[in-house]
N, C-alpha and C positions, 0 to 999 in steps of 0.2 A: 170151354176148355173140357176135355174130355173125365178128367177125375171130378168136375164139379157136376157133371151130367150123370156119372157113376153114383156119386152120395145123392144128387137126388133122386135117383132110382130106388135105390137103397131104403132113404126116407119115405118114398111114398108107400113102398111097399109094409114097411113097420108100422105106416100109419093104418094102412086097408087092413092089414092083419088085426087090429083092434086094440093094439097097443097103447096104454096109456101116453099120452104127451110127453109128460114129466118126467117117464123112463127113457123115452126116444132123445128129448132134447133138441137143440137145432142141428139142421142138415151139414151146419160146417164141423162140428165135432167128430163127425163120422171119418174114423180114421181109413185110408185108402194105401195099401203098401203096393210095392212092387216084389213078387216072388222071386228068391232068389232061384231057387228051381224052376225052369221053364214048363215043367209038366203040370204046374200048380195056375198056368194062363198067364196073362198080361198083368192082372190087379187081382188083389183079394182085402177082403176085409175079416177083422174081428168083433165086427161091431155085435154080433147074436152074443159074444161073451159079455160085450158092456151092459146089454139089456136084460142078459139072462136072469143076474143077481136079483135085479130090481123086481121084476115080474114072476120070480120064481119058477121059470120053466126052462126046459133043458137047450143049452146053446144050439146042438145040432137040430134039435125039434123046429128051432126057431128058424135057423139058416136052411134047412127044407123048405120051411113052409115060404120064405122070401124066395128064395129061388126059383120057386113054382109060379111066382106072382109077376116078378120082375120081368116085365116087355124086352124082348130078346131081340129088336128090330138093328141094334148096332153088335150084338154078341152072337159069336158062332158056339158059343157054349157058357152056361151057366152053373155051377156045380157045388153044393152043398159037400163039405169033407169034414171027417171026423178031426177033432172034436168038436167043431162048431164053426168053422172059416167058410167064408162063401167064395168062390173063385170066378173070376170071368176072363173069358177068352176074346177078343175082338175081331169081330169080321176084317178080312184083309182092305175093303173099302172103306170102313172105318179108319183105319190106319192111313190109308191113303189120302184122306180128306185132309190129315195134319198137313198135308206141302200145301194144299191150295188156302190153308189158314195162315199159314208162315208166310206164303207169296202176298198173301193179301194184308198183313199186319208188319209186313219187314223189320225194321228196327223197333216197332212196338211190340213185336212177338213176345211172350214171359210177363208181360205186364197184367196185373189182373186188380179187381177193385177187392180185393180180400181182405183189406186192412180197413175200410171204408170211412177212409180218410181222417182217421184218429190221429191227431197230433201226438209225436213221439220227438222230443229234442234228444241229440247225440253230442255229446260235449265230449272232446278228446283232445290229444295232446297237451294243451294248457300248460304249458313251458313256463318258468319264470323268465320274464323279459330281462333276464341278466345277460345273456350269452347266444351262441348260435344254437340251433337245435342238433342235438346228437343222433347218433343212429339207434339208440333205445327208442328216441322219440319218433323214428322214422317207422319202427313197427305199430307203435300206436298210432301213427296218421294213417298207415295204408290198412290197418284193421278199420279203425273208426269209419273212415270215408268210404271202404267198401261196403262195410255193413250199413252206412247210412244209404248207399246206394241199390241195396238189396230190398230195403224195408221198404224205401220209397215206390220201387218197383212192384212191391206186394200191395201196394195199395193204400200205404199211410201219406201223411201230411208230416215230412221231416225237416227237423232244422239243423244244421250243423255248427257247433258253436264252441268259439276258444275262450276260455275264462283266463284273465291275465292278473294273476296275483302280483298286484303292484304297490302292496302296503306291507311295510313291517321291515325286521331286520335286514331281508336279501335286499331290499331297494335302499337301506341305508349304507349298507357296504358297498352297493353300486354306485352311489351316489359321492362317497367318500374315494371310491379308485379314481372315479371321472374326474376328482378334483385332483388327485395327485397326478394323474397323466397331462391336465391342463396346466400343472405346474412345471412338469418335464416339457412341455410345448415352450414355455418360457426359458428353458435353459437350467432349470433349477435340477440337481440331482436327488432322485428318491429314493426311500429304500422300500425294495421289491415287497420284502415282508409284510410291510404296511398294507398292500394291496388284498383287498378281502376279493376282487376276480383280476388274476393274473395277467390272462388271455391277451394276446396282441391285438385283438378285435376291438379294445378300448381307445387305441391310440388314434386310429383315425376318424372315430368320433370325438374326441377329445381337441382333434386339430380343427374339424368342422366347426365344433362349438365355439372355439376360440377366434377363430376366422369371424364368424357372426357375431361373436359379441365383445372380443378386445379383452385387454388384461384389465379393464376397468372393471369388470365383473368382479377381481377381489376386495374391491372397495364395498360390494354390500354385506349385511351382516351374514354371518355363518350359514345359520338356517334357509335365510333366503337363497345364498347362492346354490348350495346344496340341492336345495329342491329344484331350482332351474337346471343345473347341471343333470339330477337325477331322470327329471320328465323329458330331458333334451334325448338323454340315453336311452331311455324307455321306448320313446317314439322311434327311433333310431332302430334298436334291437327289435321290436314289432314289426318295420320295415321290412327287415332283412328276413325275419320269421317266414314272413307273408312269401315274401319273393322266393322263398325256398321250398314253400309247400306249394307255391303256384308251379314250381319248376317240376314237382314231384306230382302234379296233377289233382292238388286240393285247393278248392277256394272255399273259404269259411263264410257262412251266412252273417254270424254276428262276432264280433269280438268285443266282448264284456269286461269292463275292469272295474278291480274290485273295489278302487277308490268311488265309483260311484253310490255303492252301498252306504259307506262313511259318509260322505257329502253330503247325501240327500237324507241322513238319518235314520236309514232302514234299520243298521246294527242294532242301534238303542231302540227299536221298536219291537225288533224280534226279542229281545231280552225282556222287554215288558208285556211283551206276549205269554213267555214262557213263566213269566213271575204271574201274570193273571190267571195262568191254568196250573198254579202248583208245581209246575215241572222246573222251576229254578228256584233259589232259595239265599238269603245272604248271609254270610258267616264270617266274620272277622275283616270284614271290609271288602270281601270279595263275592262275587255272585257265582253258583254252583249249580249245575245241570244234574238232576238227580238221575244220571244214567246205571246207577246201580239196581234200580226199579225196574230194567230192561236187561239188556244182555251182557253189560259191561262191568267188570270188575269193581269200580269204584266210579264216585262221581267224578265230573270232570268241571273245570274251572271255564267259566265264560266270560268274567271280565275281574280282571287282576283287583288287588287293592289299589294299586296306584291310577286305577281309572282307567287302562288299557283293555281293549276286548283282546280275545284270543283269536286263533286262526280258526278254532272251532266255531265258536259263535259267527265269524263273517261266513264262514263255510255254511252253518245252518241258514243265516241271511241269504245268503246266495240260493240257495234250495227253496225257500219259501218263495222269493221272487220267481224263482220258475214256474212253480205251479201256479202264482199269481198270474203270470201271462197265458195259463189255458193248456198247458200242455197235459194229456193224459198219460202219458209214460215219460219217464226222465231215465237214460242213461249214461251212467259215468263210465268212460272207459279210463283206468289206471291202473299205474305201473305195480309190478310185484311187490315193492316196497310200501305198498298202501293196504296190504290184504288186511293187515289188524283195525282199520280204520272203518272197514264196511258196516259193523253191525253197529258203532257208536254213530254214523251218521244216519243209519235207517233208525236207530233210536230217537234222533233228532226229528226226521221227518215225523214220527209217529206223535211227538209229544207236541208238533206244532200244530196237530191236526188232521194230517194226511195219512193216507193208506199206505205204509211204507211198501205195500208190493208196487207200488207206481215207481218207486225207485229201483234201478237194475243196475246193478254195480257189476264190470266185467274186468276182471284182473286179465292183463297181459304179463306174459312171462318175459324172462331176460334172453338176448341174443348174443350169440358167440360167433365169431369169423373163424373159417378154417380155409386154410390154402396150402396145398401139397399135402392134405392128410393130418396137419396139425395148426392148433388154434393161435391166431396171430391178432397183433394190434395193428390197427391201420393207422394211417400217418396222423398227426396230431397238430394239423394248423393253427388252433385256436386253444393255444394253453394245455391244458390237461384235456381238453373237449375234443373227443371223436366225433366229426361232425358229419349232417346226414347229406350236405353237399361233398365231401370225399367220396361219399359212399354212390351217389350219383355221378361223380365225375368217373368213378371207376369202373361200374357194370352198367350203368344208365337206369333211366329211372323204369322202364318196361321192368327190367329183372331183378330190380330192388324191391317194389312194390310186389312182383308176385312171387320172389322169395320170402316176403316177408311174412305172406300169406298162406303159405302152404303147409303150415302144421297149425292145429288147435291152439287158440290163446292162450288154454292153459298150460300147454306144453312148451319145454324150452325149445329153443330154434339156433338150431347149429345151421350159419349161413355160409354156404360152400363159394368160395370166391370164383373159385376156379371153373367151377361148374356154372355158374351165373355168367361167363364170358365164352363158354364154349358154346360153339354154333354146330352143334350136333341133336340126334333125337335123342341123346343121353339129359340132356338139358330139358326140364319138362315143360319151361314157356316154349321153346322151339320147337318142342313136339307138337304143341297147338298151334301155334304159328304157321308151322311149315303145312299145316292140313289144312288150313285156310288158304294159304299162298297155291297150294296142290288144286283144292279146287278154281281158282279164280283163273288159274291156268287152262284147266279141264273146259270151262266155260269159254275161253277166250279161242280155244281150240275148235270146239263145238261151232264156235259162232264163223270160224274160217271155212268148216266143213258146210255151213249153208243148214245146220240144224235150226228148228225152232224150239226151245225151250222154253220158253218165258212163261208161256200158259202151263207149264209142266208136262205138256202132251196128254197122252192117254194112259192116265196112272193106274188103269186097273190093270196094265202090264206087269206092275210091279208086285209079282208074288213070292220070288224066290225069298229063301229065310232069312237070308243077311239083309236084304231090302226091307224086310218085314221088323226085323229086329232092327234095322236103322230110324225106320218111321216111330217105332215104339220110343225108342230112345228120345226123339224129335218131341213126341207128345208129351214127354216127362218134365220139357223144362220149364213151364210155368209153375209146376209142383214143386222141383229143387228149387225155385226163387221163395216160394212160399217156406218150405222147410226149414232155407238157410236164414230168412228173415226171423221165423217164430224161435228158433234155436240158438238164433245170434251165433251162427256157425258158418263165416264167408268161405272157411276152406273146402265146404262141402261142394261148394259151387267148383272149385277146381277139380273134386274129384269126378263129378257129371261132367265135366267139359273133357276130360282125360277118357274117362269112357267113351264119350261120342265120338272122339278122334279115333280111339282104338277100334269101335265099330265102322267108321268110315273106311279106315285103313285097310281092313278086313274084306269088306265089302269090294272095295277098289281091286284088291288083291285077285277076287274070286270072279270078278264082274267086268267084263269090256265094259267103258261109258261113251265112247266116242266112237261110234262105229257107223260112216255114213252109208255103208251098205244096209244097215237096220235102221232107218230113221226115227222109225216109231219108238223103238225100244231104248234109242238110245237119248231121245228130246223126253222122254218120262224118267230116268236116270240122270240127266242134268235138270232136270227139275227136281228132282230128289238131293242132288250135289248141292244146287242152289240154297235149298230150306236148311242144308246141315250148313253150307258157308254163314246162312244169317242168323243161326242160332249160335254157330262159334264166335262171329263179331259180336253180337249182343251179350254174350257172356264175357267175352274178354273186356267189351266197355264196361261192364259192371265191375269187372276188377281194377279197372281203370289203367289198363293196358293196349296196347295197340294192335290189329289185326292186318299185318302188310298183305300186300296183292300179289308180291314176287319177293323170294329170299334166296 
């Protein structure tokens, strides 16, 4: 990968200059950027500034010395510029070699060993098992799944996990609601106001439960009966949620149920751990976590005076379990209403003896839906729940996933339903998919003309400015994956793919690709187009959307 090669050259130059190793650091820490102004070359680094303060030497002096030392075999120019940058301009043949690299790698192009196999868990969605997934869960799902894919491509060992909150008041309300719906199947009239969950989705669940268990179930003690009804409903709802997520292109590696923590005595063990570390104390029959020692405004209850553990203690236990499973980093993806919980959870992680930096909490903001310029409410087939299934039915999985990803997670998202359904280049996903389909059409046209493009032809013929810019953009793809992974910003990949498609359309407008009377340049350009197609397909795959061959 070109970026890694440049990093290595810069690192070696500073070592050769006799700079202390502690000031240089690992080569992976050397930042390489693409200058916005093309006159500054293809790549640039500010590394002389990073080292300057440590060795008390002017950054321009360091940049100049390094520029003299670095081998120019792949560069047409290396330049030190004020106040201390090093700019690199690549030789055309260096850029041309990218096409061969992409051709050889195919679907694997863009993947790197950058992460070194470090284990990262990404926990996302984690909706209560009490109803269908909402469109709000949809944004969490699209973000979490795409981030996991990008992090995996950057060389990390990633696990996707869904945490099932199947203990507590919401489950008690679910059990009571199912019980009422079961009575309704027997012909009893129920009071809808007594339903904790009023959605019609519980009606078929109750009917199946009664068909399997019969009215004899009401002869059981109330606690036993409700436990059976609640567990049945939970399993059905989890199956429905898993089906919706699969339709949305998401399959979790682990569905972790909270009740395991309680059944195995882990919640009590976590409390014992906190007490032994003097992080928790007992007062008036309750146990408290001394969160005020950290960033919280007051201490928090862990175990109530009636002996019941709080959600907070269960969450701490769950995170303790995550680290015990050997993850180097844990990423929690939460909705906007959980923002105030971040410092508290990090305090808990630290109190249990872990580095709080190993926990990353990413907040995903709310979604609003627009149609004809106005904000709208979508259909409500599930009580007061706007479902993800509704949205998928309305615009399709591709458009739903893509539009959820177009903005940064910390920005509110306006989802334009009409735009998502529009089949024109005004639709940002259509624009990308159309570029991919157009290239497929060009390749087919080339084949009909008998042009041999599979080996890329004579790539040395690709010297036009638009061709070189397109190859440079292709070379950046692995870097964009790494940047999106480390910044935890999947939307950056959409920006990259849009710019790549734009570069392709500009190239295609200015240069004839399939010209049977010029077979050599046509073969080279078809090789370039094939590389663009590969990168577009690989990028769209990371986003979880399709790359159609015709539109």
